[in-house]
C-alpha positions as CSV (number, residue, x, y, z in Angstrom):
1,X,-7.1,46.0,-29.6
2,X,-6.7,42.9,-27.6
3,X,-5.3,41.5,-24.1
4,X,-3.3,38.1,-24.2
5,X,-4.6,35.5,-21.7
6,X,-2.1,33.2,-19.6
7,X,-1.4,29.7,-20.3
8,X,-3.5,28.8,-17.5
9,X,-6.4,30.7,-19.1
10,X,-5.8,29.2,-22.6
11,X,-6.5,25.8,-21.4
12,X,-9.5,27.0,-19.7
13,X,-10.6,28.6,-22.8
14,X,-10.1,25.5,-24.6
15,X,-12.2,23.6,-21.7
16,X,-14.8,26.1,-22.6
17,X,-15.0,25.0,-26.3
18,X,-14.7,21.4,-25.6
19,X,-17.3,21.1,-22.9
20,X,-19.9,23.2,-24.3
21,X,-19.5,22.2,-27.7
22,X,-22.4,19.6,-27.9
23,X,-25.2,21.7,-25.5
24,X,-24.7,25.3,-26.5
25,X,-25.6,25.8,-29.6
26,X,-29.5,25.7,-28.9
27,X,-29.8,28.3,-26.3
28,X,-30.2,32.2,-28.0
29,X,-30.4,33.7,-31.2
30,X,-31.7,36.9,-32.2
31,X,-34.9,35.4,-33.7
32,X,-35.8,33.2,-30.8
33,X,-37.1,33.2,-27.2
34,X,-34.5,33.8,-25.1
35,X,-33.4,30.6,-22.7
36,X,-32.3,31.3,-19.8
37,X,-29.8,28.0,-18.9
38,X,-27.1,26.5,-16.1
39,X,-24.6,24.0,-17.3
40,X,-22.5,22.0,-14.3
41,X,-19.7,19.4,-14.9
42,X,-19.2,17.1,-12.7
43,X,-16.5,14.1,-11.7
44,X,-17.6,10.9,-10.2
45,X,-17.1,7.6,-10.5
46,X,-18.8,4.9,-12.2
47,X,-18.1,1.3,-13.0
48,X,-14.6,1.9,-11.9
49,X,-13.4,5.0,-14.2
50,X,-13.9,8.6,-13.3
51,X,-16.7,10.1,-15.5
52,X,-17.9,13.5,-16.2
53,X,-21.6,14.4,-15.8
54,X,-22.7,16.8,-17.5
55,X,-26.1,18.3,-15.6
56,X,-28.3,20.4,-18.0
57,X,-30.6,23.1,-16.5
58,X,-32.9,25.4,-19.0
59,X,-35.8,27.3,-19.0
60,X,-38.2,30.1,-21.1
61,X,-41.2,30.7,-21.4
62,X,-42.6,27.6,-22.6
63,X,-40.6,25.1,-21.5
64,X,-38.2,23.6,-18.1
65,X,-36.4,20.9,-17.9
66,X,-32.6,19.2,-16.7
67,X,-30.4,16.7,-18.8
68,X,-28.1,14.4,-17.2
69,X,-25.6,13.2,-18.9
70,X,-22.9,10.9,-18.5
71,X,-19.5,11.1,-20.2
72,X,-18.6,7.3,-21.6
73,X,-15.6,5.4,-22.1
74,X,-16.5,3.5,-25.4
75,X,-17.8,6.5,-27.5
76,X,-17.3,10.1,-26.3
77,X,-19.2,11.3,-28.9
78,X,-22.5,9.9,-27.3
79,X,-22.8,10.6,-23.3
80,X,-26.0,8.7,-21.7
81,X,-28.5,11.2,-21.1
82,X,-31.6,11.4,-19.0
83,X,-33.6,14.1,-19.7
84,X,-36.4,15.4,-17.0
85,X,-39.1,17.9,-18.1
86,X,-40.6,19.9,-15.2
87,X,-43.7,21.1,-16.4
88,X,-45.3,23.0,-14.7
89,X,-48.9,21.8,-14.9
90,X,-47.8,18.3,-14.1
91,X,-47.2,18.3,-10.9
92,X,-46.6,14.9,-11.3
93,X,-43.7,15.3,-13.4
94,X,-41.4,16.9,-10.8
95,X,-41.2,13.8,-8.6
96,X,-39.9,10.6,-10.3
97,X,-37.4,7.6,-11.2
98,X,-35.8,6.4,-14.6
99,X,-33.6,4.0,-15.3
100,X,-30.5,4.2,-18.0
101,X,-27.2,2.4,-18.9
102,X,-23.9,3.7,-19.6
103,X,-21.1,1.2,-21.1
104,X,-23.2,-1.9,-19.5
105,X,-24.1,-0.2,-16.3
106,X,-27.1,0.7,-14.8
107,X,-27.9,3.9,-13.3
108,X,-30.7,5.4,-11.2
109,X,-32.0,8.9,-11.0
110,X,-34.0,10.4,-8.6
111,X,-35.6,13.4,-8.4
112,X,-37.8,15.8,-6.0
113,X,-38.3,19.5,-7.4
114,X,-41.9,19.4,-5.7
115,X,-41.0,22.3,-3.5
116,X,-37.8,23.5,-5.2
117,X,-37.3,27.4,-4.7
118,X,-35.4,29.3,-7.6
119,X,-33.6,32.4,-7.7
120,X,-34.7,35.3,-10.4
121,X,-34.7,34.3,-13.4
122,X,-32.7,31.2,-13.0
123,X,-33.4,27.4,-14.0
124,X,-31.0,25.8,-11.4
125,X,-32.8,25.5,-8.0
126,X,-31.2,27.2,-4.9
127,X,-32.8,24.6,-2.2
128,X,-35.7,22.3,-0.8
129,X,-34.9,19.7,-3.7
130,X,-32.5,16.4,-4.4
131,X,-31.6,14.8,-7.4
132,X,-29.6,11.9,-7.5
133,X,-27.9,9.3,-9.3
134,X,-27.0,5.8,-7.8
135,X,-24.8,3.3,-9.3
136,X,-24.1,-0.6,-7.7
137,X,-26.2,0.6,-4.6
138,X,-23.6,3.8,-4.2
139,X,-25.1,7.6,-5.0
140,X,-22.6,9.2,-7.3
141,X,-24.2,12.2,-7.2
142,X,-26.3,14.4,-5.1
143,X,-27.7,17.6,-6.1
144,X,-29.3,19.8,-3.2
145,X,-30.6,20.0,0.5
146,X,-32.6,17.2,1.3
147,X,-30.0,14.5,1.3
148,X,-31.9,12.3,4.2
149,X,-34.6,11.7,2.1
150,X,-32.4,10.7,-0.7
151,X,-30.5,7.8,0.9
152,X,-33.9,7.3,2.9
153,X,-35.6,6.7,-1.0
154,X,-32.6,4.9,-2.7
155,X,-31.8,2.7,0.5
156,X,-28.3,3.6,-1.1
157,X,-24.9,4.1,1.2
158,X,-22.7,7.5,-0.1
159,X,-20.4,7.8,-2.7
160,X,-16.8,7.0,-0.8
161,X,-14.9,9.7,-3.1
162,X,-17.8,12.3,-3.5
163,X,-18.3,14.0,-6.5
164,X,-16.6,17.5,-7.2
165,X,-17.4,20.0,-9.7
166,X,-15.1,21.8,-11.9
167,X,-17.1,23.8,-14.5
168,X,-19.8,25.7,-14.4
169,X,-21.5,27.9,-17.2
170,X,-24.3,30.2,-17.0
171,X,-26.8,32.2,-19.7
172,X,-28.5,35.0,-18.0
173,X,-31.0,37.5,-19.7
174,X,-31.6,41.0,-18.3
175,X,-30.7,45.0,-19.2
176,X,-28.3,46.3,-16.5
177,X,-27.7,43.6,-13.5
178,X,-26.4,40.3,-13.8
179,X,-26.4,37.9,-11.1
180,X,-25.2,33.9,-10.5
181,X,-23.6,31.8,-7.3
182,X,-20.8,29.8,-7.4
183,X,-18.6,27.8,-5.4
184,X,-15.0,28.9,-6.0
185,X,-14.0,25.9,-3.3
186,X,-15.9,22.8,-2.3
187,X,-15.4,23.1,1.7
188,X,-17.0,26.5,1.7
189,X,-20.3,28.1,1.2
190,X,-21.6,29.4,-2.1
191,X,-21.3,33.1,-3.0
192,X,-23.3,35.8,-4.6
193,X,-21.8,37.0,-7.7
194,X,-23.7,40.1,-9.6
195,X,-22.7,42.0,-12.7
196,X,-23.9,45.5,-13.3
197,X,-23.5,47.7,-16.1
198,X,-24.1,51.3,-17.5
199,X,-23.6,51.9,-21.2
200,X,-26.2,54.3,-22.0
201,X,-26.6,58.0,-20.8
202,X,-24.8,60.9,-21.0
203,X,-22.0,59.4,-18.9
204,X,-19.5,57.4,-19.9
205,X,-20.1,53.6,-19.4
206,X,-18.6,51.9,-16.9
207,X,-18.8,48.1,-14.7
208,X,-19.4,46.9,-11.4
209,X,-18.5,43.5,-10.4
210,X,-19.7,42.4,-6.6
211,X,-19.3,39.1,-4.9
212,X,-21.3,38.8,-1.9
213,X,-22.4,42.3,-1.4
214,X,-19.3,43.9,-2.1
215,X,-18.2,45.8,-5.4
216,X,-14.4,44.4,-5.7
217,X,-14.4,45.4,-9.4
218,X,-15.3,49.1,-10.3
219,X,-14.1,49.4,-14.4
220,X,-14.6,53.0,-15.4
221,X,-13.9,54.1,-19.4
222,X,-15.7,51.2,-20.2
223,X,-15.3,51.9,-23.9
224,X,-11.4,52.0,-23.6
225,X,-11.3,48.7,-21.0
226,X,-14.2,46.4,-22.3
227,X,-11.5,43.3,-22.4
228,X,-9.2,43.0,-19.4
229,X,-8.4,40.5,-16.0
230,X,-8.0,41.2,-12.7
231,X,-7.0,39.1,-9.3
232,X,-9.5,40.1,-6.3
233,X,-9.9,38.3,-3.0
234,X,-12.9,36.6,-1.9
235,X,-12.5,35.4,2.3
236,X,-8.8,35.0,2.0
237,X,-8.8,32.8,-1.3
238,X,-7.6,35.0,-4.5
239,X,-9.5,34.8,-7.9
240,X,-8.9,36.1,-10.8
241,X,-11.5,37.3,-13.3
242,X,-11.8,37.6,-16.7
243,X,-14.1,39.9,-18.9
244,X,-15.0,40.6,-22.6
245,X,-17.8,43.3,-22.6
246,X,-17.1,44.2,-26.5
247,X,-20.4,43.5,-28.1
248,X,-22.3,45.8,-25.3
249,X,-20.8,48.8,-26.9
250,X,-19.8,48.4,-30.6
251,X,-22.1,46.0,-32.0
252,X,-25.6,45.8,-33.8
253,X,-28.9,46.6,-32.0
254,X,-29.6,43.4,-30.7
255,X,-29.3,40.5,-28.2
256,X,-25.3,40.7,-27.3
257,X,-23.6,39.1,-24.2
258,X,-20.8,39.3,-22.4
259,X,-18.4,37.1,-21.2
260,X,-17.0,36.5,-17.5
261,X,-14.7,34.1,-16.0
262,X,-14.3,33.6,-12.1
263,X,-11.0,31.6,-11.8
264,X,-9.9,30.4,-8.1
265,X,-6.2,30.6,-7.8
266,X,-3.5,28.1,-6.5
267,X,-0.6,28.5,-4.6
268,X,1.4,27.4,-7.6
269,X,-0.8,29.9,-9.4
270,X,-0.1,32.6,-7.8
271,X,3.6,32.9,-7.8
272,X,3.5,31.7,-11.4
273,X,1.4,35.0,-11.9
274,X,3.0,37.1,-9.7
275,X,6.4,36.6,-11.8
276,X,4.7,37.3,-15.1
277,X,3.1,39.9,-14.0
278,X,6.1,41.7,-12.3
279,X,8.5,41.0,-15.8
280,X,5.9,41.7,-18.3
281,X,4.3,44.7,-16.4
282,X,0.6,42.6,-16.9
283,X,-1.7,41.9,-19.7
284,X,-4.9,43.4,-19.2
285,X,-5.9,46.5,-20.7
286,X,-6.8,48.6,-17.6
287,X,-4.0,50.7,-16.4
288,X,-5.1,51.2,-13.0
289,X,-5.6,47.4,-12.4
290,X,-4.2,46.1,-9.1
291,X,-3.3,42.9,-8.9
292,X,-2.7,41.4,-5.2
293,X,-2.4,38.3,-3.5
294,X,-3.1,37.0,0.2
295,X,-0.3,35.7,2.1
296,X,-2.6,34.0,4.9
297,X,-4.5,31.2,2.7
298,X,-1.8,28.5,1.7
299,X,-4.8,25.9,0.8
300,X,-5.1,24.4,-2.5
301,X,-7.9,25.9,-4.2
302,X,-10.1,23.6,-6.3
303,X,-10.1,23.3,-10.0
304,X,-13.7,25.0,-10.0
305,X,-14.1,27.6,-12.9
306,X,-17.3,29.5,-13.8
307,X,-18.2,30.8,-17.0
308,X,-20.9,33.7,-17.5
309,X,-22.7,34.4,-20.6
310,X,-24.6,38.0,-19.7
311,X,-27.1,39.0,-22.5
312,X,-27.9,42.5,-22.7
313,X,-31.6,43.0,-23.9
314,X,-33.6,45.9,-24.1
């Protein structure tokens, strides 16, 4: 039993494979320590070219680090990397400065994570920190909420064009509840996303997906609807949600993950999807799936896409 993804969704799946190949192979196996991770890819302008910067956060019981990988236009398989170890017993390592090169351009990395705050289980801080990349006296990437401190420390000017986050992937480990945060539009606030499930017990398995405390998707009889997709509204913005939790229900005992994809839709996506849905009756296994679109919002959504890997552990 399977469901067919649209052409847009297939391109997103290709993006997931190509961007994730070099950084996802060491996340977890059934015999290794669970390692939470967050991978974010930003588009920035460095040395006269638009480049991707991959920010990869990882954390387990023994280690916590962040790696900044800047794509090369000369060798796409050899990005320039700056790795920062956030060892809890080395307070000095949480603030620092490094230089490295990409295609002959010198980059300066600055960071201060001494007071950073984290949400439960996530290796990525949510406040009280900064990480900055400077190229030619311009801050080409700025993460965190200590912006004033960055410009005071680096004595660099803001970028003419801000970097844009267009891809985020997170591996979360839990028994029933999996949470993450994401901006569906870089001009608006972050949203709290929670996936909850009940796959054991006397009742039929079911699943809930909520955003900002509001349950937007509730799937009953999950053993029949373990794959599907649905479009929901988040602050008048249409977001398409895909899920595949086959492994939760039918795989052998041990760590198994469900995959959730959250993709904001642009106006042209809504028009094409509406035509395809009405002519072909929809692609999801969920017979009670509801498709609805906002006619009040006409702004283009960012090309952002979130992949959530929800690892169920006992």
